[in-house]
C-alpha positions as CSV (number, residue, x, y, z in Angstrom):
1,X,-24.7,11.9,-43.4
2,X,-22.3,14.7,-42.7
3,X,-24.8,16.6,-40.5
4,X,-23.1,17.9,-37.4
5,X,-19.6,17.1,-38.6
6,X,-16.9,19.8,-38.8
7,X,-13.8,19.4,-40.9
8,X,-10.6,21.3,-40.3
9,X,-7.7,21.5,-42.8
10,X,-4.4,20.1,-41.6
11,X,-2.5,20.8,-44.8
12,X,-3.3,20.9,-48.5
13,X,-3.9,17.2,-48.6
14,X,-5.4,16.2,-45.3
15,X,-8.0,17.3,-42.7
16,X,-9.4,16.4,-39.3
17,X,-13.0,15.9,-38.2
18,X,-15.1,16.7,-35.1
19,X,-18.8,17.2,-34.4
20,X,-20.1,18.2,-31.0
21,X,-23.7,18.1,-32.4
22,X,-23.4,15.0,-34.6
23,X,-26.1,12.4,-33.6
24,X,-27.1,8.8,-34.0
25,X,-24.9,6.4,-35.9
26,X,-22.0,8.5,-37.3
27,X,-19.9,7.2,-40.2
28,X,-17.0,9.5,-40.9
29,X,-16.0,9.6,-44.6
30,X,-12.6,8.8,-45.9
31,X,-12.3,12.1,-47.7
32,X,-13.9,15.5,-47.6
33,X,-13.6,18.1,-50.4
34,X,-10.8,16.0,-51.9
35,X,-8.8,15.9,-48.7
36,X,-8.0,12.7,-46.8
37,X,-9.5,12.6,-43.3
38,X,-6.5,11.5,-41.2
39,X,-7.4,12.6,-37.6
40,X,-10.1,13.4,-35.1
41,X,-9.6,17.0,-34.0
42,X,-8.5,17.7,-30.4
43,X,-11.8,17.9,-28.4
44,X,-13.6,17.2,-31.7
45,X,-16.5,15.3,-30.2
46,X,-16.0,16.5,-26.7
47,X,-19.3,16.8,-24.8
48,X,-21.4,15.3,-27.6
49,X,-24.5,13.8,-25.9
50,X,-26.4,12.4,-29.0
51,X,-23.9,10.3,-31.0
52,X,-24.4,6.6,-30.2
53,X,-21.9,5.0,-32.5
54,X,-18.9,6.2,-34.5
55,X,-17.2,4.4,-37.5
56,X,-13.8,5.8,-38.3
57,X,-12.5,5.5,-41.9
58,X,-9.4,3.5,-42.9
59,X,-7.6,6.7,-43.7
60,X,-7.7,7.9,-40.1
61,X,-4.4,7.8,-38.2
62,X,-4.7,10.0,-35.1
63,X,-7.2,10.4,-32.3
64,X,-6.1,13.7,-30.8
65,X,-6.4,14.7,-27.1
66,X,-9.9,14.6,-25.7
67,X,-11.3,13.5,-29.1
68,X,-14.4,11.8,-27.6
69,X,-14.2,13.2,-24.1
70,X,-17.6,13.2,-22.3
71,X,-19.3,11.8,-25.4
72,X,-21.8,10.3,-23.0
73,X,-24.1,8.5,-25.5
74,X,-21.3,6.8,-27.4
75,X,-21.6,3.0,-27.1
76,X,-19.1,1.8,-29.8
77,X,-16.3,3.3,-31.8
78,X,-14.8,1.3,-34.7
79,X,-11.1,1.6,-35.0
80,X,-9.5,1.3,-38.5
81,X,-6.3,-0.6,-39.1
82,X,-4.8,2.7,-40.3
83,X,-4.9,4.1,-36.7
84,X,-1.4,4.8,-35.3
85,X,-2.0,7.2,-32.3
86,X,-4.4,7.3,-29.4
87,X,-3.6,10.5,-27.4
88,X,-4.5,11.8,-24.0
89,X,-8.0,11.6,-22.5
90,X,-9.5,10.4,-25.8
91,X,-12.5,8.6,-24.2
92,X,-12.4,10.3,-20.8
93,X,-15.9,10.0,-19.2
94,X,-17.4,8.3,-22.3
95,X,-19.4,6.4,-19.8
96,X,-21.5,4.3,-22.1
97,X,-18.7,3.0,-24.3
98,X,-19.0,-0.8,-24.0
99,X,-17.7,-4.1,-25.3
100,X,-14.2,-5.2,-26.3
101,X,-11.5,-2.8,-27.4
102,X,-8.9,-4.2,-29.9
103,X,-6.0,-1.8,-30.2
104,X,-5.0,-1.7,-33.9
105,X,-1.6,-3.1,-35.0
106,X,0.1,0.2,-35.8
107,X,-0.6,1.7,-32.4
108,X,2.7,1.7,-30.4
109,X,1.6,3.7,-27.3
110,X,-1.6,4.7,-25.4
111,X,-2.1,8.2,-24.1
112,X,-2.6,9.1,-20.5
113,X,-6.2,8.7,-19.3
114,X,-7.3,7.3,-22.6
115,X,-10.2,5.3,-21.3
116,X,-10.6,6.6,-17.8
117,X,-13.5,8.3,-16.1
118,X,-11.7,8.6,-12.7
119,X,-14.9,7.5,-10.9
120,X,-16.7,4.2,-11.4
121,X,-19.9,5.9,-12.7
122,X,-18.2,8.0,-15.4
123,X,-15.6,5.6,-16.8
124,X,-16.3,3.7,-20.0
125,X,-18.0,0.3,-19.5
126,X,-15.5,-1.7,-21.7
127,X,-15.1,-5.3,-20.8
128,X,-11.9,-6.5,-22.5
129,X,-8.8,-4.9,-24.0
130,X,-6.3,-6.6,-26.4
131,X,-3.1,-4.9,-27.4
132,X,-1.2,-5.8,-30.6
133,X,2.2,-7.3,-31.1
134,X,4.6,-4.4,-31.2
135,X,2.8,-2.3,-28.6
136,X,5.5,-0.5,-26.6
137,X,4.4,1.8,-23.9
138,X,1.8,3.6,-21.8
139,X,2.2,7.4,-21.8
140,X,2.2,9.3,-18.6
141,X,3.0,12.3,-16.6
142,X,5.7,12.4,-13.8
143,X,4.2,12.3,-10.3
144,X,6.5,14.4,-8.1
145,X,5.2,12.7,-4.9
146,X,5.9,9.1,-5.9
147,X,8.6,9.9,-8.4
148,X,7.1,7.7,-11.1
149,X,5.0,8.2,-14.2
150,X,1.2,8.2,-13.8
151,X,-0.9,6.8,-16.7
152,X,-4.4,6.1,-15.4
153,X,-5.4,4.7,-18.9
154,X,-8.2,2.6,-17.5
155,X,-8.8,4.0,-14.1
156,X,-12.3,3.4,-12.8
157,X,-13.3,1.0,-15.6
158,X,-15.4,-1.1,-13.3
159,X,-16.7,-3.5,-16.0
160,X,-13.2,-4.4,-17.4
161,X,-12.6,-8.1,-16.9
162,X,-9.6,-9.1,-19.1
163,X,-6.5,-7.3,-20.4
164,X,-4.0,-8.9,-22.8
165,X,-0.6,-7.3,-23.5
166,X,1.6,-9.0,-26.1
167,X,4.6,-11.2,-25.2
168,X,6.8,-8.6,-26.8
169,X,5.7,-5.8,-24.4
170,X,8.7,-4.8,-22.2
171,X,7.4,-1.5,-21.0
172,X,6.1,-0.3,-17.6
173,X,2.6,-0.4,-16.1
174,X,2.3,3.2,-15.0
175,X,0.7,4.6,-11.9
176,X,-3.1,4.2,-11.6
177,X,-3.3,2.4,-14.9
178,X,-5.9,-0.1,-13.7
179,X,-6.8,1.7,-10.5
180,X,-10.3,0.6,-9.3
181,X,-11.0,-1.8,-12.1
182,X,-13.2,-3.8,-9.7
183,X,-14.2,-6.5,-12.2
184,X,-10.7,-7.2,-13.6
185,X,-10.1,-10.9,-13.2
186,X,-7.1,-11.7,-15.5
187,X,-4.3,-9.8,-17.0
188,X,-1.3,-10.8,-19.2
189,X,1.5,-8.3,-18.8
190,X,3.7,-9.5,-21.6
191,X,7.2,-9.1,-20.4
192,X,6.7,-6.0,-18.4
193,X,9.7,-4.6,-16.4
194,X,8.1,-2.4,-13.7
195,X,4.7,-2.0,-12.1
196,X,4.3,1.5,-10.8
197,X,2.3,2.9,-7.8
198,X,-1.4,2.1,-7.5
199,X,-1.4,0.3,-10.8
200,X,-3.9,-2.4,-9.7
201,X,-5.2,-1.0,-6.3
202,X,-8.8,-2.0,-5.5
203,X,-8.9,-4.6,-8.3
204,X,-10.8,-6.8,-5.9
205,X,-11.5,-9.7,-8.4
206,X,-8.0,-9.9,-9.9
207,X,-6.9,-13.5,-9.4
208,X,-4.6,-14.3,-12.3
209,X,-1.5,-12.4,-13.4
210,X,0.8,-13.6,-16.2
211,X,3.9,-12.1,-17.7
212,X,6.0,-11.4,-14.7
213,X,9.1,-13.3,-15.7
214,X,11.2,-10.1,-16.3
215,X,9.7,-8.0,-13.6
216,X,12.2,-5.8,-11.7
217,X,10.0,-3.6,-9.4
218,X,6.6,-3.4,-7.8
219,X,5.6,0.1,-6.7
220,X,3.7,1.6,-3.8
221,X,0.3,0.0,-3.2
222,X,0.5,-1.6,-6.6
223,X,-1.7,-4.6,-5.6
224,X,-3.2,-3.2,-2.4
225,X,-6.8,-4.5,-1.7
226,X,-6.6,-7.1,-4.5
227,X,-8.5,-9.4,-2.2
228,X,-9.0,-12.2,-4.7
229,X,-5.2,-12.4,-5.5
230,X,-4.3,-15.7,-3.7
231,X,-1.0,-16.4,-5.5
232,X,1.6,-14.6,-7.5
233,X,4.9,-16.0,-8.9
234,X,7.7,-13.5,-8.2
235,X,10.7,-13.9,-10.5
236,X,14.4,-13.8,-9.6
237,X,14.6,-10.5,-11.6
238,X,12.6,-8.7,-9.0
239,X,14.6,-6.3,-6.9
240,X,12.2,-4.0,-5.2
241,X,8.8,-4.5,-3.5
242,X,7.5,-1.0,-2.6
243,X,5.6,0.0,0.5
244,X,2.1,-1.4,0.8
245,X,2.6,-3.3,-2.5
246,X,0.5,-6.3,-1.3
247,X,-1.3,-4.8,1.6
248,X,-4.8,-6.4,2.1
249,X,-4.4,-8.9,-0.6
250,X,-5.7,-12.5,-0.4
251,X,-2.3,-14.1,-0.7
252,X,-2.3,-17.6,0.7
253,X,1.4,-18.4,0.0
254,X,4.5,-16.3,-0.4
255,X,7.9,-17.2,-1.8
256,X,10.3,-14.2,-1.8
257,X,12.8,-14.7,-4.7
258,X,16.6,-14.6,-4.5
259,X,17.7,-11.3,-6.2
260,X,15.3,-9.3,-4.1
261,X,16.9,-6.2,-2.5
262,X,14.2,-4.3,-0.7
263,X,10.8,-4.9,1.0
264,X,9.1,-1.6,1.9
265,X,6.9,-0.5,4.7
266,X,3.4,-2.1,4.9
267,X,4.5,-4.4,2.0
268,X,2.5,-7.5,3.3
269,X,0.4,-5.8,6.0
270,X,-2.9,-7.4,6.6
271,X,-2.1,-10.5,4.5
272,X,-3.9,-12.5,7.1
273,X,-4.8,-15.3,4.8
274,X,-1.2,-16.2,4.2
275,X,-0.6,-19.8,5.2
276,X,3.2,-19.9,5.2
277,X,4.5,-21.5,8.4
278,X,7.8,-19.7,7.7
279,X,8.7,-16.6,5.6
280,X,12.3,-16.8,4.4
281,X,14.2,-13.6,3.7
282,X,16.4,-14.2,0.7
283,X,20.2,-13.9,1.0
284,X,20.1,-10.8,-1.3
285,X,17.8,-8.6,0.8
286,X,19.6,-5.6,2.2
287,X,16.7,-3.4,3.3
288,X,13.4,-4.1,5.0
289,X,11.2,-1.1,5.8
290,X,11.2,2.5,4.5
291,X,9.3,4.3,1.8
292,X,12.1,4.2,-0.7
293,X,15.2,2.1,-1.3
294,X,18.3,3.6,0.3
295,X,20.7,0.6,-0.1
296,X,22.9,-1.8,1.7
297,X,24.7,0.7,3.9
298,X,21.6,2.0,5.7
299,X,19.6,-1.0,6.8
300,X,20.5,-0.3,10.4
301,X,19.4,3.3,10.3
302,X,15.9,2.5,9.1
303,X,13.1,1.8,11.5
304,X,10.2,0.6,9.4
305,X,6.6,0.1,10.0
306,X,3.9,-2.6,9.4
307,X,6.0,-4.6,7.0
308,X,4.6,-7.9,8.2
309,X,1.7,-6.6,10.3
310,X,-1.3,-9.0,10.6
311,X,0.4,-11.4,8.3
312,X,-0.2,-15.1,8.6
313,X,-2.8,-14.9,11.4
314,X,-6.3,-15.6,10.0
315,X,-8.7,-13.8,12.3
316,X,-11.1,-13.0,9.4
317,X,-9.7,-9.4,9.5
318,X,-11.5,-8.8,12.8
319,X,-9.1,-7.6,15.5
320,X,-9.1,-9.6,18.8
321,X,-11.3,-12.3,17.2
322,X,-10.9,-15.3,19.5
323,X,-11.6,-17.6,16.6
324,X,-8.4,-17.4,14.6
325,X,-5.8,-19.7,13.0
326,X,-2.1,-18.8,13.5
327,X,-0.2,-19.9,10.4
328,X,3.1,-18.0,10.6
329,X,5.3,-19.6,13.2
330,X,8.7,-18.1,12.3
331,X,10.8,-16.1,10.0
332,X,14.1,-17.5,8.6
333,X,17.0,-15.9,6.8
334,X,18.7,-17.6,3.8
335,X,22.3,-18.5,4.2
336,X,24.6,-15.8,3.1
337,X,22.5,-12.9,4.2
338,X,24.6,-10.5,6.3
339,X,21.8,-7.9,6.9
340,X,19.2,-9.8,8.8
341,X,19.1,-12.6,11.5
342,X,16.5,-14.5,13.5
343,X,16.4,-15.8,17.0
344,X,15.1,-19.0,18.7
345,X,11.6,-17.5,18.8
346,X,11.6,-17.1,15.0
347,X,11.6,-13.3,15.3
348,X,13.3,-11.3,12.6
349,X,16.0,-8.6,13.4
350,X,18.4,-6.4,11.4
351,X,22.0,-7.5,11.6
352,X,23.5,-7.8,15.0
353,X,20.0,-8.0,16.4
354,X,19.9,-4.2,16.5
355,X,16.3,-3.7,15.5
356,X,13.4,-6.1,15.9
357,X,11.7,-6.2,12.5
358,X,8.8,-8.6,13.1
359,X,7.6,-11.2,15.5
360,X,5.7,-14.1,13.9
361,X,1.9,-13.6,14.4
362,X,1.0,-17.3,14.5
363,X,3.6,-18.2,17.1
364,X,2.4,-20.5,19.9
365,X,4.9,-18.9,22.4
366,X,3.3,-17.1,25.4
367,X,6.6,-15.5,26.4
368,X,9.2,-13.6,24.4
369,X,12.6,-12.4,25.5
370,X,14.3,-9.9,23.2
371,X,17.8,-10.6,22.1
372,X,20.3,-8.9,24.5
373,X,21.6,-6.7,21.7
374,X,18.2,-5.2,20.6
375,X,17.9,-1.5,21.0
376,X,14.6,-0.7,19.2
377,X,11.7,-2.2,17.2
378,X,9.7,-1.5,14.1
379,X,6.3,-0.1,14.5
380,X,3.8,-3.0,14.7
381,X,6.7,-5.5,15.0
382,X,4.3,-7.6,17.2
383,X,1.8,-8.3,14.5
384,X,-1.3,-9.6,16.3
385,X,0.3,-12.5,18.2
386,X,-2.7,-13.3,20.3
387,X,-1.0,-16.1,22.3
388,X,1.9,-13.9,23.4
389,X,1.3,-12.6,27.0
390,X,4.7,-11.5,28.2
391,X,7.6,-9.5,26.6
392,X,11.0,-9.1,28.3
393,X,12.9,-6.2,26.9
394,X,16.6,-6.2,26.4
395,X,18.9,-4.2,28.7
396,X,20.1,-2.3,25.6
397,X,16.5,-1.5,24.5
398,X,15.8,2.3,24.7
399,X,12.2,3.4,24.7
400,X,12.2,6.6,22.8
401,X,10.0,9.6,23.6
402,X,8.6,11.8,20.9
403,X,11.6,14.1,21.0
404,X,14.0,11.4,20.4
405,X,12.8,9.8,17.1
406,X,15.5,9.5,14.3
407,X,15.0,12.0,11.5
408,X,14.4,9.2,8.9
409,X,11.8,7.4,11.1
410,X,8.8,6.8,8.8
411,X,6.0,7.2,11.3
412,X,6.7,10.5,13.0
413,X,3.1,11.8,12.5
414,X,0.4,10.8,15.0
415,X,-2.5,11.9,17.1
416,X,-0.4,12.5,20.2
417,X,2.7,14.7,20.1
418,X,4.4,13.4,23.3
419,X,4.6,9.7,23.8
420,X,6.9,6.7,24.5
421,X,6.6,5.3,21.0
422,X,9.3,2.7,20.6
423,X,7.6,-0.1,22.6
424,X,4.0,1.0,22.7
425,X,3.7,1.3,18.9
426,X,5.7,-1.9,18.4
427,X,3.2,-3.9,20.5
428,X,0.1,-1.9,19.6
429,X,-3.4,-2.9,20.9
430,X,-4.1,-6.0,18.8
431,X,-2.1,-8.6,20.5
432,X,-2.3,-10.6,23.8
433,X,0.5,-8.8,25.7
434,X,-0.4,-8.3,29.3
435,X,3.1,-7.8,30.8
436,X,6.4,-6.0,30.1
437,X,9.3,-7.4,32.0
438,X,13.0,-6.5,32.5
439,X,16.0,-8.4,33.6
440,X,17.3,-7.7,37.2
441,X,20.3,-5.8,35.9
442,X,18.5,-3.6,33.5
443,X,20.2,-0.2,33.8
444,X,17.3,1.9,32.5
445,X,13.9,0.5,33.5
446,X,12.0,-1.4,36.2
447,X,8.8,-3.4,35.9
448,X,6.1,-3.3,38.5
449,X,2.9,-5.3,38.1
450,X,3.9,-5.7,34.4
451,X,4.2,-1.9,33.7
452,X,7.5,-0.2,32.9
453,X,8.9,2.7,34.8
454,X,12.1,4.7,34.8
455,X,13.8,6.1,37.8
456,X,13.7,9.9,38.0
457,X,17.2,11.3,38.0
458,X,18.3,12.8,41.3
459,X,15.7,11.1,43.4
460,X,16.0,8.2,45.8
461,X,12.8,6.3,45.0
462,X,10.7,8.2,42.4
463,X,9.7,6.8,39.0
464,X,8.4,8.0,35.7
465,X,5.7,6.0,33.9
466,X,7.1,4.6,30.6
467,X,4.9,1.9,29.0
468,X,1.7,0.1,29.7
469,X,1.1,-3.3,28.0
470,X,-1.6,-3.3,25.4
471,X,-3.9,-5.8,27.2
472,X,-3.1,-4.5,30.7
473,X,-6.3,-3.7,32.6
474,X,-8.4,-4.4,29.5
475,X,-11.9,-3.0,30.3
476,X,-11.0,-2.4,33.9
477,X,-9.4,0.3,36.1
478,X,-5.6,0.7,35.8
479,X,-3.9,1.6,39.1
480,X,-0.4,3.1,38.6
481,X,2.4,2.3,41.1
482,X,2.5,4.5,44.1
483,X,6.2,5.3,43.5
484,X,5.3,6.9,40.1
485,X,5.6,10.7,40.4
486,X,5.8,11.8,36.8
487,X,3.9,11.2,33.6
488,X,5.5,13.0,30.6
489,X,4.2,11.0,27.7
490,X,1.1,9.0,26.7
491,X,2.5,5.7,27.9
492,X,-0.7,3.8,27.3
493,X,-0.8,5.0,23.7
494,X,-2.6,2.2,21.7
495,X,-3.1,0.2,24.8
496,X,-6.5,-1.3,25.3
497,X,-8.5,1.5,26.8
498,X,-9.0,1.0,30.6
499,X,-12.2,2.3,32.1
500,X,-10.1,4.6,34.3
501,X,-6.5,5.3,35.3
502,X,-5.6,6.1,38.9
503,X,-2.5,7.9,40.0
504,X,-1.2,8.6,43.5
505,X,-2.0,12.0,44.8
506,X,0.8,14.4,43.8
507,X,1.7,12.7,40.6
508,X,2.7,15.4,38.0
509,X,1.1,14.8,34.6
510,X,2.4,16.8,31.7
511,X,-0.1,19.3,30.3
512,X,0.1,17.9,26.8
513,X,-1.0,14.5,28.1
514,X,-4.3,15.9,29.4
515,X,-7.0,16.1,26.8
516,X,-9.6,17.8,28.9
517,X,-10.5,18.2,32.5
518,X,-10.5,14.8,34.1
519,X,-9.5,13.0,30.9
520,X,-6.2,11.9,29.3
521,X,-5.3,11.6,25.7
522,X,-5.2,8.2,24.0
523,X,-4.9,6.7,20.5
524,X,-7.4,7.7,17.8
525,X,-7.8,11.0,19.7
526,X,-10.0,9.3,22.3
527,X,-9.9,10.1,26.0
528,X,-9.5,8.1,29.3
529,X,-10.9,9.3,32.6
530,X,-8.4,9.6,35.4
531,X,-8.3,10.4,39.1
532,X,-6.0,10.4,42.1
533,X,-5.9,8.1,45.1
């Protein structure tokens, strides 16, 4: 029946079809009034709530933008072999579309948001997608924030389990293409070159990925929260691993390939199931940390964050869990790498031991002495090393305050505006560190009862509070040295919250350290009671 269908002339020989009021099982004819039906009109069936199936004729070539958008009763749509084009948002929010989708042979590209619903409840319920030989690309729009194309073709398709791209496919997986496909278990990527930002984020059942042999880059949070992903084979063609690329995945082993140039911030953060005893940095890596690749001449100007945080220490994802297994004992650097080094503790540094990148979380050492050339540390460099109790800082190490953070430092934002960040955020709360120590000839700091202080210029015997170890006075009162006369930053930032901090009467506490009367600022915008003795 043609009831509810509307035909629109394209030219003297062809026409398009739509029908917002068509209902039931709709079969679109091949011709209408002597004209070949070659397209579904843009928004042709948009908002249709009564059409349950649609059979397209073998004359039809184009599904225009939003053709079946919000056709909420549609369960199946039969594609003809004549189809060449599936444009933008064609099945957007067609939430009852089910079963397997076989993309016809002549289709070379897939429009942005073609099968998305954005949310899990409004996206189509398709279970499998197979692309033909000759399929070339996903269409997208440039995202100015991430500087990559966003496609979102299947975003939110929570019932999608399998996707097969042909071996001949050499295109890119665009941003958000499979975002939140929570049932996706297996995908063959053909010979894809690049995986853009958020491509597979929250694909919590994804366990098998094929077709990576020509892969060159993995974008921001590309596989983040893929908790079933226990293994992935990274090829020697891979050059860039973007920030948070594998954060919170279930990886149990990791082999970084030769040819790799960059590992971004948060790249392997919270990969606590990783069972490598050693992570080897390839000889080709020139940059670790940062939100984008800046190249070989800048690795010593980048202070990264969380790169290997909570990696290789299986505590079940529960911070300070006493029942843990420490797998990662050391980092190593492949011969020929001139940009990174390790020390006798297995800790990873930038060249010349300038910046401490990461300390191995599963190390059995209880004491750590920084290399004498170290001047600073990545945020979360000490990644849940529960056995580590004491850290001796290098004489060259400078604990920055908030006003002395490099312009390119990635984690300048925070809850507290004035703090001694360099050491406090490197050690963080989730570790075993109870004591900061210095060498006898340290020109900048002194340690008293495991807490760091700095002599106040122009005084004989007055000191400024600098840094409190994360596990110092855990769940107890913290008494500050009587020679401390100044507190200019939140030096216990991210330390385990004491029940109270006591200062000697007369100690000057900067106004921006005080949260409210009788309470000091702390991490997560919490407050710590304080008093004078």
